[in-house]
N, C-alpha and C positions, 0 to 999 in steps of 0.2 A: 236488440242485437241484430246485425245484419246476417242474411243468408247468402252464401256465395257459391257459384260454380266457377271453377277455373278450367277452361278448356285449352289445352296446350297441344299445339302442332309443332312437333320437335323432330328434326332429322335424326334418325338412329344410326349408329355406326355400323358400317359393314365389317364383318369379321371373317378373315380367312384362316383356314386351318391347314397346316401342313408341316413338313420337317424343316427345322431351322438349321441352316448350314453352319459349319464351324464347330459342331459339338460331337463328342465321341460317340460312336455307335454302341459303346458298352452300356450306355444309360438306357436301361430297359427296366421293366417292372421288378424283376428279381434283384437287379443291382441296386435300385432305389430302396427296395424293401429291406435289403441287407445293410446299406450304408447310411440311411436316414435314421436319426435318433427317435423321432416320434411320429405318430400317425393318428388320425381321427377318422371314425366311420361316420358317414352322414346318410340318414334315411330320407330317400326321395320318393318312397312309394306313394305318398299322398299327392305327388305332383302329376302322376301319370293318369289323369282323367281326361276324357275326350281326346283332343288332338295333340296332347302334349307328348309327342314321340321324339325320337332323336332328330327327325326332320332334316335328314341330310346335312348339308352345310348350313342350314338356315336357322339353327337355334343354338344359343349358348345359355349356360345356366350359372346361377351364382351360388357361392357359399361364403360365409363370413367367419373371419378369425379375429381374435384380440391379439394382434401382433405387438401392440404397445406393451403388454405384460410379458410376452414371450421374449421380446428384445431386451426388456429390463432384466429378465432372469437369464439372459444370455443363452437362450434355447433356440434361436433362430438368427439367421443373418440380418443385419441391420437394414439391407436393401430389399429383403423378402424374396430374393431370387432363388432361394432353395425350396420354394413351395412347389409341390407336384400333386396332381390329382390323377387318380387311376380308377378303373372300373373293371372288375372280373379279370384281373391280371394284366390289363392293358393300360399304358399311360395315355392320358387324354391331353388334347390341347389345352394350354393353361395360360392365363393372363391375370396379373394383379392389377386392379384398378388404379390408375394414376392418382398420386396424392392421397392414397389411403394407407399406404405402408406405414408402420409404427403409429397406428391409431387403434382405439378399442373396437372399431368396426372397419376391418379390412376386407374389401370385396375381392373375391377370387372367382374369375369366370372360367368355365371349361366348356369344351365342345367335342363333337365327334371328329376325330382327326382324319385327314386324308393320308393314307399310307400307300405310296406308290400308285397314285390315281385311283385308289379304291378306299371306301369307308372302312373304319375299323370295326364298326357295328352296323348291322342292318338298320336303316333309317326308320323302320316301323317298330323296332324294339324299344322297350322302355329302359331307363337307366336303372341299374341295381348295383348294390354293394359299392357305393362311392367311397373312396378312401383319399384323404388329404394328408400328404407327407410334408414334414418340415424338419429342420435340424441337421444340416450338413454345411458347415462353414466353408468347405472347399468347393461347393457347387456353384455353377453359373446359371445362366438361363436354361430353361427347359429345352430339350431337344424338339419337342412339339409345343408350338405356341399358337396363340390367337393373335391376330393383328387387329387392334382396336383403333379406328380413325377418328372417334369423337370422345374427348375426354369427359364430356358431361354425361356419359352413360349412367352413372350411379344415381343421377338426380331424376331419371325418368323411369327407373326399374324398380318394381316391388321385389323384395327378396324372394317371395314365393313364385314369381312369374318367370316363365321362359321368354325369350326375346326372339321375335321373328326376324330373320335375316333374308334379304332378297338381293339378288344381284341384277342390277339393270345395266343397259348398254346405251351408249349415246345414240344409237340407231333405233332404240325402243320407242314405241308409241305410247305404251302404258306403263304405269308404276304400280306394282302390287303394294297394298297398304293394309294396315291392321289397326283397329282401334282398341285401346285398353283403357277403360274408365275405372278409376279408383279414387278413393278418399285421400285427400292430402290434409294431414292433421297439423301441419306446421303453423298455420295461421291461428291466433288466439285473441279473442273468442270467435272471430269470424272465420270459420273453418271453410276450406275450399274443396271442391271437386275438381279433378283434373282429367283431361283426355290426353292419352299418349298415343301417338301413332308413329310408325316407322316408314321411311321411304328408301329408295335405292340411292345410288350416287349420280343419278341423272339431275338434270336442271329443274328444280322445283318451280312450278308456276303458281297459279292461284288456288286457294282452298276455300270451302265453305263448311261451317259446322251446322248440323241440323239436329234439332231436338223436338221431341213430341211426348205427349202424356197418354195415359190410358184412355182418355176421353176424346182422343182424336185431334187435340190441339197440336199445332206445330208451329216452328219458326226457324228461320235460317239466318246465319250471320257470316259475313265475309271474315276470314281469318287469315292472318299471317302465321307466325310461329305460335303465338299464344293469344287466346281470348278468354276474358273473364266475365262471367255473368253474376251480377250482385242483385239484391232486392231492388236497387234503384234503376236498373236497366233491364231486368228480367221481364219477360211477357207477363201481363196481368193474370193470365190463367195458371201461372205456376203457383201452387199451394204447398204449404208445409206438409210433408209426407208423401207428395206425389212421386210415382215412379216414372222417371224420365228415360226415354230411349235416345241414344246419341250415336250419330255416325257422321262421317264427313265425306265430301266429294272433292276431287282434286283434278284440275286440268293441267296436264304436264306441258312444259316447254319442250318441243321436240324438233328433230331436223326435218321430218317430212311427215305431215298429217298428225293431228292432235285429237285427243279424245279425253273424255272424263272418266275417272276411275272412282268407284264407290267402295268404301271400307265396310267391314262388318259392323254390326250394331252391338252396342253395349248398353246395359241398363244400370241405373242407380237411383237411389232415393234421395229427394231433395230434403235436407234437414240438417240439424246439428248432430255431429258424431259424438259419441261418448269418449271422454278423455280418461287415461289411466296414468298413474304415477306411483312412485315410492312402493314398489312390490317387495314383499318379504315373505320368506327368505329368497334371496336371489344373488347369485354370484356377481351379476352386473350392478347390484345395488348394495345390499347388506343382508346380514342374518345367515349366511352360509359360511361353514357348515353348521347344522343344528346339532344339539346334544340330546335329542329325544327321538323316538320312533313315532311320536304322535305330535308333529309340528302344527302350528297355527299359520295358515296361509292368510295373508292380508294384502289389500291393495287399495290405494285411494282412487275414487271415482268422482268425475266431475261432469255434469250435464249443463253446458252453458245457458241453456233455455229454461233452467229451473224446473225441468220435468223430473218425475221419478225415474229411477234406473233399476231394472231387475238384473242382478248380478249373479252369475254362476261361475263356479270354479271347475276346471277339467284337468284330468290326467292327460298330458300331452302325448304319452306313449300309446294310448288307446282311445282317446277322446271321451272316456267315461267321466260322468259328472261326479265331483267330490262334494259330499254333503248336499245341502238343499239351497235352492235359490233364495236370495234375500233381496229386499228392496231398499234402495238409498234414495232419500229425498234430496234433490238438487245435487249435493255433493257430500262426500263422507267416505269413511273406510269400511270396506266389506271385508269380513274374515270368515274362515271356516277351518275346522280341525281336520287334518288328514291322518287317519289312523291306519295301522297295519303295515307300516314301513319297516324295513330291515336296516340293521346297522351296516356302516361301511358301504352304503350304496348311494347312487346319484339318481335324482329324480327331476322331472320336468313338468311344469304346469303352466296354465294360462287361464285367463278370466274372460267371460263374455258379458257385455253390458248392453242391454236393450232398452232404448227409449223410443224416439221416432223411427229409429232403425237399430239394428244390432251391429255390434263391432267386437272383434276379438282383440285382446291385448297381445303384446309379444309373448313369446315363450320364455320361461324363467327356469333356471337350473339351480339346484342346491345339493349339497352333500349331507347325508345323515351320519352322525358320529364320525366327522370327517377324519380322513387319513392324516396322521401326523405330518407336519410340513416343515421342512428346513426353509425358513424365510430368507436367510442370508448367511453367508460366510465372510468372516472378517479376519484379517491378519494384523497383528500389532508387533512390529519389529522392535527388537531390543535396541536400546541406544548404547549399550555397553559390551556386547558380545555377539557371536554368531548364533543367534537364537531368536525365536519369535513365539508369539502365542497365537494358536489357531482357535477360532471361536465360531460356533454356529448358534444362530438365534432360531429356536424351534417353537412351533405353535401346535397345540393339540386342542381341538374344540371341546373335547371332554374335560379339559383341565390338565394342568401340568402333572397332576398325581397319576394321570393315566399313562404317562410316559414310563417306559420300562428300562430302556438301555440306550447308551450312546457308545459308539465305537469310532475310533479314528485310525485310519490306515495311511501311513505316509511312506511314499515310494519315490526313490530317486530315478534318474534316467537310466541307471545300470540295472534296475529291478530290485535293488536292496531296499527292504522295507522294515518298518517298525510299527507296532500297534499300541494304541493307548485306549484305555477304558475309563474315562473320568465319570464322575457322578454329575447329574444335572444340578444346576444352580438356579434357584428361583429368582425371578425378576418381578417388577411391578405388574400386577394383573394375574388372573388365575390360570390363563391358558398359555403363558409363555414361559420358556426356560432357556437356559444357556448351557451348551456343552463346550467345554474349552480344555485345552491342554498346552503345556509349554514344550516346545520342540527345540532341542539342542543338537548342534552338529556332532557332539560326541555321545549322543544317546546309543548309537551303535558304531563300531569301529569302521564299518565299510563306508560310511558317509564322508563326503568331502565337505569342508565347512563352507564352500561356496556352491553346494549343490542346488540345482533347481528340483523342486519336489511336487509331486501330485499328492494333495491332501483330500482324502475321501472320508466323508462323514456318513454313518449309517445310524438312524434313530428308529426306535420301535416303540409301539405300545402293545396293548394286549392282543390286537388283531392285525395291525398293519405296520409298514415301515416306509421310510423315505430315505433315499440316498442322493447325495450331491457332492460334487468334487469341485475343487479350484486349485490354482497353482500358486506357489510362492517359492522364494529361495532364501537361503540363509543370508542375512544382511552382512556386508562387510563395510566397516566404517573407516574412512580414511584416517591416516595419522593426523595428529593435531599439534601444531606449533603453539604452545600456550603462551610463551612470552619471549621477549627479546630485550636484553638490557646491555648497557654500554658502560665502560669504565675509561676515563681519560688517564693517560700517562702523566706523571707529575712533572717531568723535565724534558718532554719531547712532544713533537706534533704527532700524536698517535693515540689510538684507542683500541680496546678490544671489544669483542661482541660474544654474548652468551645467550643461548636459547634453550628453553626447556621444551622437550618433545615427549608426547605420550601416545601410546598405542591403545586405542579404545577397546579393541577386541581381544586383548590378551592380558594375563596376569604377569607377563614379563615382557620386556621391550624387544625381544629378539624377532618379532614379526617385522620390526622396522629394518629397512635397508641400512647397512653399516656405513654408508656414505652420507655426509652432509654436504650439499652443494650450495656454497655461498656465491654471491656475485656482488661486486662493488662497482658503482658507476656514478660518474658526475654528470652535470648538465652540458659538458663539452663533448660528450661522446666517448669518453675514456671509460673502459670497462675492464675489470679484472676478475675473472672467475677463480674460485679456490675451492677445492675439495678437501675435506677433512674427515677423519674417522669418528664415528659417533661413539660417544662415551656411554656404555651401558650400565656402568657402576655408578648410577647417580639417581637420586630421588627415590620415589616409591617403586613398587613392583613393576609397573608398566611404564616408567619414565626413563628417558635418556637425555643426553646433553650434546648439544653442538657448540663448539667453542673455536674462535679464531682470534689470534692476538696480533697486535702491532700493525693495525691499518693505519698507514701514514703516507706522506706526500711522496715518498721515494720507493714505495713497495713495488718491487720489479714485476713487470709482465710484458714480454718475456723476461728472462733473468737479466738480460743486458739493457733493458730499457725501463725508465721510470714510468710509473703509472700515469703521470700527468696530473695527479691530484695536488692541490695546494692547501695550506692551512686556511681555516675558516670557510672552506668550500663545502657545500652540502653534498654528502655521499649517500646514495640510495643503497641501503644494505638489504639484500633480499636472500632468503633461504628456501630451498626446496627439500623436502624429505619424502621418501616413498616407503611403502611397506611391501611385503612379499607378494601382494596381490595386485600391484601396480596402482594401489590407492596412493594419492599424493596430497600434500598440503603445501601452500606457499604463503609466506609471510614476508613483509617488508616494513622498514621504517627509514626515515632519514636521520642522518647523524653527520654533523660537521666535524672536519679534522680540527682538533683544538689548537688555538693560539692564544696564549695569555699575553696581554699587552705589557709593555715595560712598567716596572713598579718605580714610582717617584716619591722620594721624601724631600720635603722643603727644609733646608738649613736655615734660611732667613732672607729677608725679614719676614716674620710671620705676623699673624693678626695681632694688632695692638702694639707692636714694637715701635719704637721711635728711631729715627735716623737723623743724626745731628749735622751731617755733612751735606754738601750740595749733591753729591753722587752717592746712589744706593747700590750696594752689591747684592744682586739676586742670586742666591746659591741653592743648588739642588743636588741630590744624590740619586743615582739611577742604577736599576738592575733589571735585566730581562730574564724571566724564568727559563726560557729555552736557549739562552745565550745567543739570540739573534742580534745582528748588527743594528745599532741605533742609526737611523737614517735621517732624523730631523730633531733638533731641540730648538723650540721657538717660544720667546717671551713676548706677551702682549699686555696692553693696558686695558682698562675697563671698557674703552670704546673699540677694542679690537685692533688698535694700532700696534704695529710691531715695534717692540722695544729693542730686541735683538734676535736674530735668527741664525742657526748653525745647521745648514744642510750638510748631510754626510760628515758629521763631526768625527773627530778622533774617538776611538772606542775606549772610554774611560768611565769611571764610576761617578765622577763629580763634575758639574758644569756650572759656570759662573757668568752672568750677564751684568753689565754696568748701566744703570739708569742715571744719567747725569743731568746737570743743571736743573735740580729740583728746587723750587721755591718752598717756603714753609707751607704746610697744609697736609691734607690726607690724600693718600694714593692707594690704588688697588692694582694687582697684577695677577696674571696666570701663566702657566707654562704648559706646553704640549710636547710630549716625547713620543716618537713613532719608531717602530720597527717596520719591517717590509709589509706586514699584513694588518697591523693594528696600532692604536695609539692610546696614550693616556693623557688626559687633561686634568691638571690640578690647579685649583684656584676658585674664586678669587681670594688673595691674601691682602689685607689692609694694614698699612703702616702709616706713620705721621712724620713728616719732615719738621723738625723742631730746632730751636736755637738754645744752647746752654746759657744760663744766667750769667756766666762769666763773660759772655760776648755782649751783654746788654748795656746800654747807657743808664747810669743811675742818677736820680735827681734827689737832692737834699734841700728841703725848705728850711731856711734859717729863721725860725719864729719861736719864741719861748712858750707860746700857747698852742693848744691843739686846734684852735680855730682863730679866725680874724674877725673882730667885731668893728663895724664902721657905722657911723651915724648917717642917716639918710641925707644924700647930697654931699657928704663928706668925702675925703680922700685919705688913703693910707698907702704906705710902701712897705715892701718886704724883699728879702734876698732868697735866691736859690742857687744851689751848686750843681754842676753837671760833671760826671767823671766816668771813666772806664777802667776795667781791670787789665784787659789785654788789648794789644794792637791800637796804634794811633789811627784815627780815621775822621773823616769829615761827616758832620751830621747837621741836621736842620731842626731847631726847636721852635715850636709855635706856642703862644699863649692865648687863652680865650676864657670866657666866663659866662655864667648865666645870671642875669640881673645886675651885672657890674661890667664896667669897661676896664680891660687889662691891656697894658702895653709896657714895652721896655722903657727905661728911663730916657731913651732917645726918641720915644714916641712910636717905635715900630712894634709890630706884633709877631715877627719871626726873625730869627738870626741863624745864619749858616756859618759854622765855625769848625775848627779842627780841635777835637778833643783827644787828649793823650793820657798816658798812664802816670803822668807827673801830678802836679798840684791841680785840684779841681778848678774849673772855670766858674766864676761867680757872676751872677747877673742880678740887677735890681729891677723890681717891677713896680709900677705905679697902678693903684687901684682906685677907681671912682665908683662910689655907691650910687645905684640908680633907684631901685625899688626895694622897699622894706621886705623883710623875710630872709629865708635861708637860701643862699646862693652857693655857687661852686666855682673854684679857680681851677683851670686845667692846664698842665704843662706837658706838651706832646713832642717827643723827639723821634724823628725818622732817621734810621741808619740804613742806607741803601747797600752798604757793603756786605751786611749780613742779613738784609731783608727783615729788619725788626722795626717795630713801632712800640715805643716805651711811653706810657701815659701815667702822670702823677696828678692826683686831685688834692685840693685843700679846701676845707669848708670856710665860707664867709657868711656872716650874719649882718644884715643891714637893719639898724634899729632907728626908731624915731628919736630925735635929740634936738635940743635947742642950740647946743654948742657944736658947731660944725668942726669937723676934722679931728674930733677927740678920738683917740684910739684907746679903747677900753679892753684891758686884758680879759681874756676868757679864762675859764677854769681849766687848769692843767690836771694831768692824771694824778699828781702828788696831792693836790688840793682836794680832789674828789675822794681819794683814799683816806686822807686825814679826816675830812668831814664825816665819812662813814664810820671810822673807828671811834670818833668822839661820840657819835650818836649811840653806838653800842654801849660804851661805858656809862653813859647817862642812863640808859635803859636798865642795864643790870644793877646799877647803884640804887635806883628807885625801887627795885623789887624787894 
């Protein structure tokens, strides 16, 4: 392990003491003593040894506070500017070290103030009866302050040390200096020694550090602000346990003539200091308060050089040793019993550890049979009424069974108060309990249900008590709009709105203001406000209703002007309600002014219907629910082509369009009917353009058999008739076949002729067989006048045969039936 000296040359802040301008002259000791909530007495007797006197302007002294806890408990200003220090009835110059407010170690420096160019105390007197005041949230900076010019002051001062202050001038040749040598325990395990010295505000020149031991060995080192000696650069004659004398010399930069100034000499022992940690009981650590008058003191001791440490415990109030000294090897916990203590008292102790040198621990404080403490006050506001629960969390180190009573006094700003005496409620752990009560606005008649209240808790055990206050007010909950619903009118462009409103804080709705303020607005800037009377006779005990009807396109505002609203337009409907305490709630929704499009029924042709004529009549029936004018009726086909369109048609209930020049086949159509704001599209509807059989040409094959049989390579002839029932017209008839050649007797394969309703037209066909097998004769007539195509087929069978041209009759239907009947008779006769 390394052994280290840290030699520090650090400029010390100059501190001026005097009256601060801008503060009231009424701030004197008696004023502070009366108006500050708390004070602490600090014993400085042990500091007044040797030259530790008031020292004129040249010394300030530190005290330490845990302002972090005080601010957390709201017992001190968050910026620490209400801290005052006094002695013997006289306020002292006070300064809180920068950046230490709201920490567990807040350094407060005080000094002998200059009162009208005279010292408050004789500079040869010692400090006595030091008091630290805090707890006035209306206070500002102290009237008497110290001016600190170096924010690093806390890093170079021991809490137990006075600070030498000297005032230099730019015309000075010399600078007064002082060396304070002390152990610096912040490096682990290589502990440091540091040399602290102070200079004036002159211009610092060069400095040298001088060390020597008891054997006459010495060395000097050039130094700036800091110089550190470690085992690697220390003189070879420095040994473990040596007592070293340290001082420095400094040659100042000056305006005329320079000289060297020598500081005082300080001594320290080279070696590893003892380390302390985890003291118990200690308010700064754990274990306080204790529940016995014979507590065990303990502290963890560490000697980094693995040497034995002799540990002793002392009463910090008189430095008397507690118990006997014990030896710890290397590191471990030392402990001792401290007997003879009294209940409900505070005690301070420290430990001393001696190895290569001796070191004292910090001083630790604890309470015996600690005073019952109110840890926190909490308020839980009701969500349904003017009431709240006040709760105090209480700790007693002797256990919650030691708590005797809890009282709560609640006072409003007029001084009207009520008292509550609830029982303690146990919580997890043996030392904690809860005191709580429910506070209602009607607990006493004098309270206003919005009153601001001071809530004071007082808790007691068998010997002590604690008191703590906080403020709360009865909650007021804003009214609540629970819902907004709309209903459209059946036969008009209008709707109404209904909202349910509740008052959270009352069993009846009469805390609600009697007016419901509606506002209706569109996106074009048209706004219509409407006030209506609230309906209290609605719903449950704390509910009411806001209702407005007939919101429409022509609702007047003012009375001679339309609103500007239109059907299908989105209207922002907002509602604001208030209660008697100016609590409000606002709710809004969007609702469009209704418009129902025209209703369309299709008369025909509908899906699957047939149309026999060239022209189809597309018929619909129309009805508008609000009796709006029909502005467009338009018929379209499947591809969107307009069949017929009627803009601004006559206002009637039935419309017809004609779709003409239709060929046979399937067709689809739709229709769109519009009023001013909306439209209805119906479709598509499919129908088929067909021809009645009475319009078709009829073919009759004149052959006695159901089929024609022809030998391969042979020929045959046959006749067919062509006839119509209605209308004379010109047609064309084609003949063709599969596996056969077919032609008219004149050798043609088609004939165009006029067919009439008289005698049928007869034609002879000649058939030549080509390939054996089943073939087919087709007779096809095209009738362009009615766009029809009539096809008649007749079976032909070509067989192998020696004899050409023989026509073999086929089996007719009569022959087949006769053969079938004969077979049945033979079958049943044989049974």
